[in-house]
N, C-alpha and C positions, 0 to 999 in steps of 0.2 A: 504493500500500500504506500509506504514511504520509507525513508531511511531508518526510522526507529524499528521497523519490523524486518529489516534486511539482516539475516544471520549469516555466519561464516561456517562453512562445512569444509574441514581440512583434516589431514592425517595426524593422528596422535603419535606418541613415542613408539607405539607398537606397529605403526604403519596402517592402522585401520582408520576409516573415515570417522570423524567425530564432529558433532554440531556444537558450536560455541555461541553463547549469549554474551554480548559485550566482547572484551578482548581476551579474558582469561577465565571465563565461567562456563564449564561444560553443561549443555542443556540435556536433560533426561526425558522430559515429556512436555508436550504442548497440548492443551485442551481448549478447543474453540467453544465448547459448550459451557465450561466453567470460567473461561477467560483467564487461564493460569498457565505459567511456564514453571516447570520443576527443574531446578539446577543443582549442581554440586558445588559446595563451598568448603574449602579446607577449614578444619576446626582450629581455633586458637588454643594454645596450651602453655603450661609452665611446669618445670620439673625442678625438684630440690633434692639434695643429698641428705644424709642423716644428721649432718651438722647444721642444716638450715640454710646452706648456701644454694642459690639458684644455679642450676647446671644447664638449663636450656629453656627457651621460651619462644613463642610465636604469637604476635598480635594480628588479628584479622580486621581489615577495614575494607568496606565495599560501598560504592555509591551507584545508584541506578540513573543518575543524571536528571535532566529536566524533562525527559520524555514521559510517555503515558504509563510508566511502570511504578508500582509500589510493592513493598513487602506485605504479604497477606497476614493480617492480625488474627485471623480465625484458623488458618492451617499451620502456621508456624508457632513454635514454642522455644523460648530461650532456655537452654539446659546446661547444667554444670555437673560434671562427673568427677568422682574422686576414686582413684585406683580401679577404674573401669566399672564403678558402681554408681547408679544415680544418687544424687544428693538433693533432697527436697528440704524446704523449710521444716525443721523438726525440733522437738525437745527430747529429753531423755526418755519419757514414757509414752508420748503420743506422736505419731507421724501423720501430718496433714498432707494428703496427696490430691493433686488436681487430676482426676481420672480422665478428663476431657483431653488433657495434653499427653498423659502417660500411656493410656490405653489406645490402641489403634482402632478407631471407629467404634466406640463402645455402644453407640445407638444403632438400633436396627433401622430406624427412620427418624428424621427430624434433626434438630440442633442440640448438641450437647451443652449442658450448663452445670458448672461445678457448684456444689453446696458443701458445707462443712460435713465431712465424713461420708459423703455420697455424691451422686450426680443425678441430674434430671435430663430427660430427652423431650424437648418441646416439639410437638407435632407441627407440620407445615400449616399455613393458612388454609382453611376450608376442611381440615381434618381434625379428629379428636382421638383421644386415647393416650396410652403410655408408649412413647417412642422406643423404649427399651425392648418391647415385645412386638410393636407394630402399631401403625395409625390407621384409622378408618375414615372414609368420607361419610359425612353426616347428611342424611336426607332431611327434608322439611319436617317430617314427622319426628325424627330424632331430635332436631333442634328445638322443636316445640316442647318435647318431653324434658329436655335439659333446662331450657329457659323458662318453661311454664307458661309463656305467653309470647305471641308474635306481634301483638298490636298494643301500642301504648302511646299516649300523647307525648312521651319524652323521647321517642325514637322515630326514625323515618319509616314509612310504610314498608312492611315485609321484613323488618329487621328485629333481631333479638333485643329484648330490653333487660335481660338479666343473664349473668354467668354465675351459676350456683345461686347464692343468696345476695349477690352484689348487683345493684341496679347499674346499668350502663346507659346514661342519657346522652343524646346527641348534644354536642358535636363529636362525642366519642362513639365508637361503633365496634362490633365484633362480628365474626362470621364471614361477612363480605366487606371488601374495601369500600364499596359504595355506601355502606352504612355509616361511615365516618366522614367528617368534613374533609380531611386529608390524611396523609400517611402518619403525621405526628399524633393524630387522635385515634388511630386504629390499634386496638388492643388484642391480646392473644387470650382466648378462652380455651383452656386445655385441661385434660384430666390430671388430677394430682396423684400423689402416691396411694391415696385411699380410693382412687377411681372416681371421685367426685369432681365435677367441673370447678376449675379455679381460674380467677382472672389475674393476668400478669400485666404489670406496667413495665415497659422496657423488657429486658430478657429474663430477669431473675428477681423481680420485686412484686410479690403478691399484693394486689390492690384490695383494700378493705372497704373503701367508700369513695364515691365521686359526688361532689356537690356543684351543681350549675349555679346556684345562688351565690355561693361564696367563692367559686372559681378555684376549688381545691381537689386534690386526690390524696387519700390516706393510703400509704403503702408500708409494707414490712421490710425491715433490713436486719440482717444478722448483726449481732453486737460484736465488737472487737474485744479481745480478752488476752490476758497473759497470766500464767500460773507458775508458781515456784514451789520447791519442796523446802523442808526445814533447813537444808544445808545452803540454800540460796541458788540452787541450780534451776534453770527454767525448764519446766516440764511440758508446757503447752503454750501456744501463741497463735493468735489469728488477728491479722490487720484487715480492716474494712476499707474498701475502695468502691466508689461508684461515680458515674458521670451521667448527667441528664442530657448531654448533647447540646446541639445548637438550636434546638426547637424552642417552642414558646413556654418552657417549663423552668421554674426556679424553686429552690428550697425556701419555704416560708420563714422569714426572719422574725415574725410576730408569734407564730404558733410553735415553732421548734426551739429546743434548747439543748445545747451540748452538755451531756451529763457523764460524770465519772464516779464509779463506785470502788472503794478500796481504802486501805490504810497506809499504803506505800505505793501509790499509783500516780504516775505523771505521764499522761498521754500528750501526743502532739497531733494537731489536726491542721491540714493544709488543703488547698484546692489543687487541681492538676497543674494549673499554670504557675503555682507557687507565688501568686499575688496576694494571697491571704494566708495567715497562719495564727494559731492560738494554742495556748497550753493552759491546763487547769490542774493544779496540784492538790491531791487529797491525802492527808496524813492523819494518823491517830496513834496513840500509844496504848490505848485500852479499847475493849469492845464497845462499839457504839450501836445503840438500838436504832435500827433503820426504820423509824416510824414515818408516817405520811406528813407529820409536822416538822420533820427535819428540814431546816432552811438550806442545807447543802452549801455551807459557807467554807468548806475545806476540811471538815472533820468527818471522815467516813464517806463523804460524797462532796462533790463540788459541781458547779454549773457555770456556764458562760454562754453568752448569746452569739449568734452568727450574723454576718453582715447581709444587707439587702442585695438581692440579685445573684446569690451564690448558686452555681450549677453543678459543682463536683466537690467531693470530699475524699480525703485519704487519712485514716485514723491509725496511728501506731502507738503502742504502750511501752513505757519504760518504768524503771523503778530506781529509787535512790539506794535502798539497802537490800534489794532482792527479797523483801518480806521477812528477813531473818529476825527483825525486832518485833514482828507481830505474828509470827508463824503459829502461835498457839490458837489464834482465832481467825486469822485471815491469810489465805495463801493465793488468792486470785483477785485480779482487778478487772473491771469491765469499763468500757467507754462506748458511748453511742449517742447518736442524735435522736431525739424523741419528741413527740407531740406533748406539750405541757398538759393538755386535757386528758391524755391517756396514761400519763406516768403515775405510778404508785410506788413510792420509795420503799414501802413496806414489802414489796415483792422482791426486793434486792438485798437480802441479809448478807452480812460480810462473810458468812460461811458458804455462800453459794459457789458451786463449781460448774464449769461449762458442760453442756451436753452436745451431742453430735447428731447428724442426720436430721430426720424430720422433727426431732425433739429439741434441736438447737434453739437457744434463746434469740428472740427477735424484739425489735422495738418499732413502733409505728411512727412514721415521719409524715409530715404534711408538705405536699408539693403544690405550689400555686401555678396556675396556668392562665394564659391570655389567648385570644384567638390568633392575633398576629402582632408582631413587634412594630406596629404603625400607630400614628396618631389617628384620632377620629376623622380629622379632615382628610388625611391621606386615604383612609379606608373608604370614606363616602365618595371620594373622587372616582373610584372604580366600582360601579354599581354591581357588576357581575360577580365580583369577589367579596362584596360587603357582606359580613356574616349575620348582621342583625335582621330578624324577620319583621313582619308587620306588627305595629303597636309596640315596638321595642326601641330602645334608645342606646346609643353608644356611651359607655362610661369608662373612666380611668380607674384602675386598681391602685391600692396603696403601694404596690411594689415599684411604681414609678416608670413602668415601661409597658408598651402595648395597650390594647383595649379589650374590653369585655362588653357583653350585651346584657341589658336588663329590661324587663317589661315595664311599660309606662305605668304611672299611677292609675289605679283602677283596673289593672289587668294582671293576670297571673298565668304561669305556664313556663314553657321552655322558649326563651327569646331567640334561640338559634334556629328554630324551625320556622318555615315560611309563615305558617299560621299558628305558631306555638303559643303566643300570648292571647288569651281569651278574656273577654270582659267578665269582671266579677259582678255578680248580681248582689249588690250590698243589701238590698231589701230582704234577701233570703239568708245570706251568709251572716250579716251583722244582726245582732239582737236589738230590734227597735231602734234603728239609727236616727230616726227623726225625733226631735224634742217635742214637736207638735205637728199634726197634719198627717197626710198620707204619703208613704214612700213610693217613689216612682223611679225605676232603674233607667239610666241612660248609658250610652256607650262610654265607658271609662269613668263613670261617676254615678251619682244618684241625686234626685231632687226630692224635696219635701214640700208638698202642696198644702198650703194653709186651708183650714176649713172655710166654708162660705161665711162672708161677713168679716173676714180677717185678711190681713196682707202681711207680707214680709217673707223671710226665709225660715221655713219650718225646722231647719237644722239647728237654729239658735233660738227660735221662738216666733210666734205670730202676734200681731197687734190688731186690735179692732180699728176700723177706719171706714169713713163714709165715701160715697162716690165723689162727693164734692172735694174731699181731701185729696183723693187720688188725682182728680182732674187738675186741682190746683198745683199739686206737686209736678205733674207732667208739664203743665203750662209754664211753671217757673223754670223748669229745666230748659225748655225750648227757648224761652226768653233770654236766659243766660247765654245760651249758645249763640243766638242772634247778636246780642250785645258784644260778645267777644269777637265775633266775626267783623262787625262794624268797626270796632276799635282797632283791629288789626289792619283793616283797609285804610282807615284814616291815618294811622301811624305810618304805614308804608307810603301813602301819598305825600305826607308831610316830609318824610325823609328824602323822597325823590325831588320834591320842590326845593328843599334846602340845598341838596347837592347841585341842582340845576342853577340856583342863584350863585352859590359859591364858585361854580365852574365858569362863571361869566355868561350865563344863559341870557340875561337881560340884554347884554350888548350883542352877543353872537346871533340871536334870533332875528336881528334886523340886518345881518350881513348876508352875502351871497354864499351861504353854506347851509347844507341840509342838516336838520336836527332829527336824529333817530331816537325812538323810544327804546328803553331797555328790553322790553318784551319783544319788540320787532327784531332786534339783533340776536336775542336768545333763540328765537324761532328759526332765524336764518342760518345759524351755526349749529342747530340741533343741540342747543344748550351747551355749546362749546365742547362737543364730543372730541375724544382723542383722535378719532380718524379724520377730523377736520383740521387738525393742527398742521400748519405749514412750516413753522419754525419757532425758535425760542431764542430770545436775547437776554441781555443782562437785566432788563427791567420788565419785560413782558413777553407774551406769546402771541403769535399771529394765527388766526383761524380763517378758513375759507367759509363763505356763506352765500346763500342765494336769496335775494329779496323777493317780495311778492310779484314784482314785474320781471322775474327771472334774471335780473342783473346779478352777475357774480362779483362779490366784493371780498376784500381782505380786512378782517377786524383785528385791531391790535388791542389786547387786554392786559392790564397790569398783573403782575404776580401777586401783589398785595402783601409784600413782606414788610415794607416800611411805608405806611400810608402817606405821611408828610413828604417823604422823598419821592415816592411814586407820583404824587400829585404835581410836585414841582417839575419833574422830568417830563411828564405828559403835557403840562401847561406850556413848557418851553417848546416841545416838539410841535404842539398844536399851533402856537403863535408863529412858528417858522413856516410850516408847510401850508398854512392857510394864506400866506402872502406870496407863495411861490407858484408860478404858472409857466411851465416850460415843457415842450414836447419830450424832452429827455429826462424829466424828473417825475417820479411817481406822483400821481394826482390825488389829493385829499378830496373824497366825495362828501364827507359829512362827519358829524360827531354825535355822541350820546353823552348827555350831561347829567343824567339821572343817577349815575353811580358815583361812589365816593371819589374814584379816580376816573376821569372821562375815558370813553372808548373812542378810538380813532378808526374811521372807515375809509380805506383806500381803494383805488381801482385794483382789480385782480390782475396780476401779471402771470400769464399762463405757462411760460416756458422756463421758469425757475431762474436760478442765479447764473452769473457768468462763471463763477467758480465751478459749478456743476459741469458745465460744458467744456471747461478747460481740462478738468481732471477725470471726467468720465470718457474713457477711450471709445465707448460705444456711440458717443455723440459725434455727428459729422458736420455740425454747424460751423465749427472753427477749423475744418480741415484745410481750408484755403486761406491764403494771405489776405485776399480781398475782404473777407468777412472780419478777420481780426483787425485789419486797419480801420474798417468802418466802425466797428464797436468801440475801438479806442478813441476815434475821432468824436463819436456821439457822446461818450462819457466825458471827454475833455470839454466839449461844448457845454454840457450841463454844469460842470464845475466852474467854467468861465462865467456862466450866467450868474451862479450863486455869488461869486466874488465881485463881479463888475457891474451887473445889471440889476440884481435884486435890490429892493429898497425896503429896509436897510440891507447891506451886504451880509452874507452868511458864510461862516467857516463850517464846513461839513464835520470835521473832527474824527471821522471813522471811515475814510475811503479804503475800500478793499473789494476784492472780486465778489465776495458774498453779498455786498450791498449794491451791486450793479445787477439789475434784473433784465431779462429779455422777454419782450411781449410776443404776441402771436406772429408778428412779422419779423421777429428777432431784432427789434429796435432796442437799443440800450436805454435803460431808465435808472437813474440814481435814486436810492431809497434809504430808509432808516436814518432819521435826523435826531435820534435819541442823545447823541453826543455833540450835536451842533450848537453853535452860539451865534447871536446877532451882534453885529459891530455898529457902534455909534458913528455918526459922521466924523471923519477925520481920525478915527481910531485905527491903529495898524496892528495892535497885538492885545492879547487878553491874558492876564495872570490867572491861571486855572487854580481852583481850590482843591481839585483832585485830578489826577491824570486819568483820562478816559481814552479808549481806543483798543486796538488789537496789536499785541506784540508781533513784530515782524514787519508790520505796516507803519508803526509809530515813528514819527520824526525823532531822531536821536537828540536833536537840539531841544525839542519840546520835552522829551523825557528827562533831560538833564536840568533844564531851567524852569520847567513848569509854565513857560510862556508859549501860548498858542497863537500862531499867525497863519495867514493865508498860505505861506510857504510850507506849512506843515501838511496841508492838503496836497501841495505839489510833490513833496517827497513820497507821500502815500501813493499818489497816482503813478509815480515812477516805479514803485514796487509792482503795481498792477501791470504796467507795461512789460516789466521783466517776466512776470507770471504769464502774460500773453505770448511772449516770445519763447520761453523755455518750457512752459507747461509744469513748472515746479513751484510749490508753495514756499514762502519764506521759512528758513530753518528746517528744510525737508531732510529726509534721510537719503544718503547717497546709495548707489548700487552696492557698495562695499559694506553697507550697514552702519556707517558713521554719520553723525550729525555734521552738517556743513552750513556755512553762510552762503545762501544762494546769491545774494547781492555781490559779495566779493568774488565768487566764482564767475558770475556774469561779467563783471568789469574786467577780470583777468583774461577771460576768453576774448573779449572785445579788443583789449589792448594787444593781445598776441595773435590777432587775426584768425581766431578759432571759433568765431561766432556761429558759422554754419554747423559746427559739431554739436551745439547745444540747443538747436532749434527743435521745436515740438511739432513741426509740420514740414511738408515738402514744398520747396520753391519751384516755380515754373521756369524762370529764366534769370539772366543777369540783371535785367531791369528790376525785377522784384527784389533781388538780393541787394541792389543799391538802396531801394526804399527801406528794406528791413534794417540795413546798416544805419540809415538816417534816423529811423525810429529808435534803434539801440543807442545811438549817440545822444538823442534827445532824452532817453531814459537815464543815461549816465549823468547828464547835467542836472536832471531833476533830483538825483540821489546824492547831490553834493552835501557834505556834512554840515556846511554853513548855509543858512537860509538865504543870506544876501547874495550868494553866488548862484542861486537857482533861478530859472526863468519864472515869469508870472504864468498863471494859468491861461491867460489870454494868449501869451506868446506860444505856449504849448499847444493850445487849441488851434491857433492860426497855422502853426507849422504842420500839424496833423491834417488840417483841412487842405493845405496845399499838396501834401503827399497823396491824399485821397483823390483830389482832382487830377493830379498827374497820373495816378494809377488808372483812373477811369478813362482818361484820354488815351493812355497807352493801350488799354483793352479795346477801346473803340477803333483805334488805328489798326491793331492786330486783327480784329474781326473784319475790318474793311479789306485788308490785304488778303485774308483768307477767302473772302467773298469774291474778290476780283480773280483770284487764282482758280476758284471753282467755276466762275463764269467763263474764264478763258478755256478751261478744259471742256466745258459744255459747248462752247462755240466751235472749237476744233472738231469735236465729235459730231456736232450738228452739220458742219460743212462737209465732213466726210460722207455723211449720209444724205447729202444734197438737200438738206432741210432749209427753209427760209430763215434768214438771220433774225435774232431777237431784237425788237425795237427798243427805243430808249425808255419808254414808260415801264416796260417790264423790268428793265435793269434797276430803275429807281425804286420800284416796289420791292424788289428783292433786297436791296440795301437797307431800306427802311425796316423790313422784317428782321434782318440780322441785327441792326442796331437796337431795335426795340427788345429783342430777345436778350441781348447782353446787358441792357440797362436794368433788367430785372435780376 
């Protein structure tokens, strides 16, 4: 299949072919059915002489790598041999043997499971009996006989509800996997040593009780123990280990307690990951009466709690003096986790000694479970996997992870079944639930109807009342609702009127600007839905909207972070754009003054920002130099108008490609006057109270001094020209992945005659290259570090207008030459075919068509 499954077949030392797994492991058998490979591995060993000196040794190390192979934990056993004899964990009098590992296939059928002094053979799913002698398939009749019932409100239809005398409610299930919610909740019901059915949780933990209401399972575990003789030699020892796995089960930290019995007993308890550990020392010098009132504070017994979320335990016992000081009355110590409610200290006298096999001592532990380790929100998001049925609610257990289900108030039953929670008929179940009146059951609750002539809630008591009193009460309630509604409408209207006046409504309503209502714009933008958002700036967001006359507009709405600052910024922008009227500046259509901060309504520019078309390689608008030169000229014309012709003049303050928009005809329009300022007559600069703008486009002189001038806009426009030429944003990342200064890179390329290498578009001829170099030189002058050395915006606009006119003239001339060439070829062809010559009127019409086509 792949390289992991490719094996080597080569000759061994004897010359016979041998199959090798890996580089040095001979393969003995391969089973497709079981998914196993049996291999031979050299045993590790160590030898010593009679003086105790090591004479020889060999350490074994093997790795299976990162492929799809792992060592089998069920078929392999780690074994230690002494003088060619097996050595098992033992004491002087008792030998504890794991028959599942030592005996070869001890079960006739099923899975072998070791217990103290014996072993069990668990039958496969769908069968029952004792696997030592053989398992049998159970018919429906047999299952009914064992479980006593196949129909119960606590299980799915057709499923067993009991294993022996233990109820198995859903989400747990037995018999068939479909009876359980998933594999984690499928339990094994098999015959015990006495032939009676017994329920097992995991592989070797007999289950005693399952509670859906509390989310718990009670199961039995063998106790750990250690015993000594009077000389201090250990005679018996058993360490307890178990693991609940990665499923939704944890040991209850509120119900269970770690308990130690003995007078010289020091157990150690850890989890498998060794992230938790605890010890509990129990000592005494004389016999202690183990009564149920014993507080277990360290004399004869001790107890300690376990942490929340524990999934595994390993319990080992040790002794300080090997019981030699208490051997007259205590030779064994026990340690176990146990349910507080089932523990009886009186059942554990100090004289107790361990038993083996089916009589071995056990302790009941409480295991808490959840449906899934998810939050209720995560679970409800996947309806097909959501575990709670009808009339049930998702709840969180105290263990702090996962979720459970519980029936809603007024319902009872199994909340994990589709229709498990049924309505409680309180009128029948509760004894006289009404204080007065007649009980009437409703879904999830009950009502108490007062007798005739009385009113109120019969659950608490009824009062006598007349029809007039009832009508008066109803009338007063209706009147109160109407008054509250009128007060709300009056307050809302006054707030809007106040905002209108504070935002200059009295003055603006007499100006040539449309005043919109708040409701009108909310309807146009679908209440400012996220899918209508066009963009977001430092002070507000812009939304698209459609007015009742189908006019598409852009509505600028403040973020509402600082009301005073927002109002000041919007008032400033409103005062600027309301006085500006130019074809290359975004037009203000109207205002809404009813809000705390005015809403600005602009014309909708459909083709987005210049930045988008520069950096989106899928856009073909700027593929030619003609369109780039035209856009640059139109943007410069708008800035020249703001500086020279607007009254009063305006410094834009945030010139960048994002604030230059392209309309339906791809005409450039300057937008966003949030950082703009008005200049008084004769004023040349403004000392800014705070630096506004965008890094990369900001004038370094303005950044250093805080003084804003019209030359600051010139610098920013120079950056836009560089962006148009190179297609790179300021402070962009180079191909090598390093940040670089695009401006310095551009100027360096220009000075070293490498301009053509950094262009973002293809040039047609040398004429275009001359124009591009002229624009590049213009950009270089605009980017001078000192403002006084930069041209004015008018000089920049005039220069770009001349280049644009020259470019259009060149195009017209080129088109005319191409037309004459085509006409000449046509004339020669016509003469060869003896056709009559084309008259002058036809030639003129053809030229006009060509020129008209290129003008567009």
